[in-house]
N, C-alpha and C positions, 0 to 999 in steps of 0.2 A: 553420234556420241562420241564421248571423246576415247584419243586411243592410248590415254595416260593408264599407268598402272594404279591399281587400287586394293587396300588392303582393311578388310570388316572383320571385326571381332564384337559378334552381337552378345550382349546381357539385357534382357528384357525385363532384369528384376526392378528397375530403377528409371524413370520417367526422365532420363539425362542422360547424354549424349554427348562424346569429345573426339575432335576431325582433325587432321592435319594437312598441309600442305608443303612437302618438303622439294625444293627447288636446285637444278644442279649449280648453281652459280653461290659460291661462296670469296671469303676474306683472300683468296688465293689468288683469285683472278683482280684484285687490284693491283692497275698498273703500276709500276718503280713511282715512287715519292707522292702518289694517291693511298697510303696504307690509312685503312680506315671508310674505305669510299664506300664498300657493303655493308656496312657496319652503317652509318647514316644513312645511305640506300633507307633501309629495312625498317630503320626507328622513322624515317618521316614521310613514310606508307599509310602512316596510320596520324601525321600529322595534319593531314588536309587533305579531301579529292572535293571534286566538282558537285558545288552547291554545298560541300559541309565541312565547316573548321573545327581545326584538333579538337574543339570542345564538344561540339555538337558529335562527333565520330564516339568520344569517350563516354559521353553523357549517356548515348544511345546503348552504346554497349554494357555501362553499368546498369544504368535504368531494366535490362532485359533481367540481371542477374549475370552476368558471362565475363568471361575472363576470354581475353583476345590478346598474342604475346609475338612478335616475330622478332627471333634471332638468329644471331647469323654465326656460321664456324666454319672452318676452312673449306672445306667441299661445298655445302647445304645452307641456302636460306630458307627457316621453316616457321611457318606460322603454326602453330598450337589455339584454339578453341574450344569452348567447352560451353553448352546450354540445355536448359530444359528442353526438352520435345516440345512444349508447346511457344516456346520461342525461336524458334530451331529458323523458322523459317525467317521470322522481322530479324535473326542474325547474319546469313547470309545474303540479303537483303542489303544488309549493311555494309558487309563487306565486297559484295556485287560493284558498290559504286566504288570503294577505297582500292579495290583494285585493276576496277577497269581505268580510274580516272584518277588517279593520285597529281597532287596539284603542285606539291614540293616549293609551297609560300618561303620567302626570303625570309622573313620574320623568323617564325617557325624554327629553319636552318640555321638562322645566327642563336638563337636562343641553344636551340641543340648542340651547336660547337661550344655554347659557353659554360654548359651543363657537360658536355664529355670533357672539354681540357679541366673543367676541377672536378674532376673524378681521377684525371691520370694525375693529375697533382694530389690529388688524398692516396692514389697508393703510395706517393713516396713516403706518407707518411707512417704507413702502413710497412712496416720490417718483412713482414711473411709476403704478401703480396712484389713488394720490389724487390726481393730475391726472386723470385718468380721468373718478374718480367728480365732482369737479368740471366737468370740461367737458362733459357728459352734463346736470350741473345748467340748466349754462349756457345748453345750446343749446335744450333742450326747457321749461327755466322747470318749472312748475307741472301741467305736461301729465302723465299715467299714463308716457308714453316716460321721464321727468324722475327717478322714482322708482327707486330702488335696487333690484336685485331678490331680494335677500336680506335688505331691511326695511333699517331703522337704528337709530341708537341709543336713540330716541326709541318708535319703534312696535314693536321687538322685547318691550320686558319688557313692553307691553300687549295681545299675545295669547292669546289662553287657548285651552285644549283647545277651548270650542266654537265658538271661532272656526277652528279647522283642521275641524274635524268639519264644519262647515259649508259648509267649500269641498271636502272630498271628499265630500261629498253633493251639489255642483254636476257632479263629473263624469258623464259620457253618454258615449252611441254617437253622441251628434249630433258630429257634426266629426270621429271618430276614425277613426284610418287603423292596420290591423295591416302589417306585411309580414316576411319572413322569405327568408333567401339561404344559400346553401351546399348542405347535401346534404338535399334538399327537394324536393318538385314542384308541382308547380302547385295538383292538387285537394289538398292539404292544406293549402293558404293560406284556405279561406273556413271551414274546421274552425277553425282557429289562431284567425281573429277571431272567430268564437264564441264559442269558448271564454278570450281575452282580454277579452273583453266582457262575458260573461251575466252577471256580478253589476251591471253597471254600468245604466241604464234607459234609454231610448230616449230620453228627452228630461232635464235637467236636473229635480231636484226638489225645488230650493233659490229657484224663482220666476225664476231665471234674473239674470244679471249685466244690471250698471248697463251699456247702450251707449258704448262708448267715444269719447271727442269727439273732432272732426278739431280735427288739430294746425293752430292758424294763425300762422304763420309771422310774428315780430316786425315793430314797424316798421321801415323803413330807415334807418340812420344817414349813408351815403355815407360810411362810415369802418368801423374796427376797433372792437368792444366788449371790451376785454382787462379778464383778471378775473389780479390775481398771487394765489395762494394764498401767504402769507407762511409763509415756515418759515426760520426764523432759521439762520447757520451754512452754509449753503451755497453750494459752492463750485461747483455743477454746475446747470444749471437742466433741466426738463422742459417741453415746450412741445408744446403741444396748438392745432392752428388749423382754422378749419372752418365750414361751415354745412347748415341743413336742406337739401335740394333734391327734387329729383321729389312732391313736398306732395302728395297724393292718389292717386296712382297706384303710385307705386313701382319696385317691381319690373314691372309692367306696362305702366309706359310705352313710349313708343314709340321713344323714343330710348335705353333703359334699354343695349344690346349696344355700341350708338354711344359711349356716353357711355364705359363699359370701355374701350372699347378706346381710346377718345380721353385717357384721363387716362395709360394705361400710361406714353406714353413718357414725360410728367410727372414721374413719380414712382411707380411701378407695379414698377421692377425697379432692382436694382445700378447697371443704366447708365445710368438715365434722368437726365434732368436737372436736377433736385433731390439727388440721391444724386449724381452727378460734382459738382458746384460745391459743394456743400458737407459732404460729407464725404470726397473724391478730391480733390480738388482745395485748395482750406484745410482739411480736416482737424477743421472743426470739431463736428465728432457721427461718431460711430462708427456711425449712423445715420440716415438721411433719408429719409422716402417719404410717398409720399401712396394713398387709395385712397378708391374709392365701395364703399357698400355699399345694399342694401334691403329691406327686405321688402317687405307685401302694401299698404301706407299712404304710406311717403315712403322717400325716401333719406337718405345723410348723405355728404359731399365732406370727406375729413382728409386735413391734413397734419400729419407729428410728426417730431420731433426735440430732441437731449437736451444742448445745447451749454453749453461753460462759460460761467459768468456773463458775467463782458466780452466774450464773442464774441455772446450772445444777441441782441442791439440789432441788429450789423453781417446776423446769418442770418438775421432777422426784414427787414430790410430788403430782401436780396438776394432772397429767397421772393418779396417782391413786387415787385420788378422780374422777378421769370423768371416767375412765373406771368401779368404783367401783358404782356408779349411772348410768352406761348403761345400767351395769350385772342387779341393781334393775329393772330398770324402762322400758330398750327396746327403741328402736326408736318410733320417734313421726310416725304417721302416713304420715306426707309429708315430714320429713324425709326417710320414706322407699317408698313412689312413684317418688322420687328422684333419691334415690340409684338404684330401679328397672329403672329406666329410661335410667340410665346412662350407667349401667351394659346391656340393652340390646341396646342401639343404639352404644356403644364402639363394638359391639362383630361382627357389620356389618360388620365394618373397617377392623374387621379383618379374612374374608373371602370374601374380596371384589372383589381379582383378584386369578388368577389362581393357581398364586404359593402360594399364600399365605392360598387359600382355601385347598392346598396339605398339605401346613406346618401341618396346624390342624385337617386334619384328619389322618396324621403320627401319632401326637401326642394321638388321640383320638384314634388309633389302637395299639399304643404300650402300650395305657394305660389300656388296654384290655376291653375297651369296644366297640361296636358293629359301621359304619359310621352314622347311624340314631341319635346314641346320641350327635351329631356334629348339626345335624340339627335341632335336638327338644330343644338348649338349650336356646333359646328366652324363649319357653312354661315353661321350667323348671324353670328360672326367674323370669317369670309372674306368675306364679301360688303360691310362697312363701308368705305367709300371716306375718302377725304382728304376731304372737302368735309363727309360726316356727320360725321364724328369731331371736326370746326372746328366745325361747326354747334352739335354736341351739348355740349361744351364751352363754349361762348359762351349756349350756351342757359341751361348748369345749373349752371355752377358763376362764382364773382365773386370777384375779388380784394378788392371792397369786398365792405362786410354781415361780416365774419369775426366768426366768435368766437371769441376768443385766452384758451386759459388757461396761465398757468405758475408753475410750482413752484416759488418761487426767495427768496431775501430779497429783500424789494420794498424796504428802503431802497436797493439795489446798481442796482436798476433804473428805479423809480418816476418820479421828475426828469428821468432822457432820456426814457420813454417817454412821460408825459406831454409833451413838448416837441414829441412828434416830430406831423407836421398829422393822421399818417394813424390814429391813435387819437382816434376819437371820444369815448370812455367808457373809463373808468379807475378800477377799485373792487381795494380791497385788502383782504382776506379770510385771517384767521385759520387756519394749519393744523390748528385743533381745535374749527374751527365744526362741529355737528353740520348732518347733511343733514336735512328734512323728512321724511315715511313720509308 
């Protein structure tokens, strides 16, 4: 039997099951100049196996009424699939062949590369997606966190079949996790883990990926670093604001839960201060919100809204005032009570089915927490005090040293922003500027 850990969440009420395989190799392992390697590799696994064409693979899976997806994140490659109980064995038999002997056909790689390049081009036509790409690059710079997961216009054409085969050979049982939910029982979990990973070596046979460098936050400016992504003839802007937080510990930081609670009254709900002042009271944007996210290494605080060009500077100035006041005074008791109730009640819906609970348990394990961490979520949220929330916000969120990326017609905003003392650095970038890979 496999030594790969597994999770089982039984629910015999329906003749249906979901299962997943998480591998400990993701996009952060892409070598310099090869952004998108992990992404292309995962997609190509379903595009040809020994004795099976892409069409035969997809026809088999669809004919079973199943869905199968391979996706890539920063740290992991994930396979998710589902099947009716009576079709589970035929689906696993197909995946045996797919995971055991992918062929990486050149014709399919050429097609996938063209499709992915077309997706990247489509991003440039969507101002929100375009802004997010430049915001991520501005936040993380040349660190692997700043590389686009699907690659770039420069890196994709240079990736070869040999590159993808080498990436596939780095897949191993080390760091892997298997999960299943639905019409299954706990004893079958170990057998499933053994089956899904039996073709993988215990450790990578590719010599291992280079260690991920520690992220070093940039030198503090004492103000805002603003990047204007110049896209002419825009009457509306897309604004992204934020900074890296919790560097070194991410979701393992002892303040993580308090920070989640603390930022919610500011911008985490439709009734939050940011939403109320920008969306409801002034009608400057259809949406205005903030969030904190974290992985094993670091977190990110981000604010987001999309006003008309004429309202952009006033919205930025108001956001500055709101955040400064919130950090100074913290949330009111009523705001904190509402935030905790919102987070506790919404958590219930993230684990209300077997498949959703499985998804949350997989995420919990991959973050390095025990399963009990998930079940203790509500209690942790409930225990956060006003002092905890205020202290966490002050410790990890700054109204200074923000990275601000705005997709806009730069000539409409550049002079006004340059004259505002909060802006310490202002750069204009053409919207067609390629991102490095």
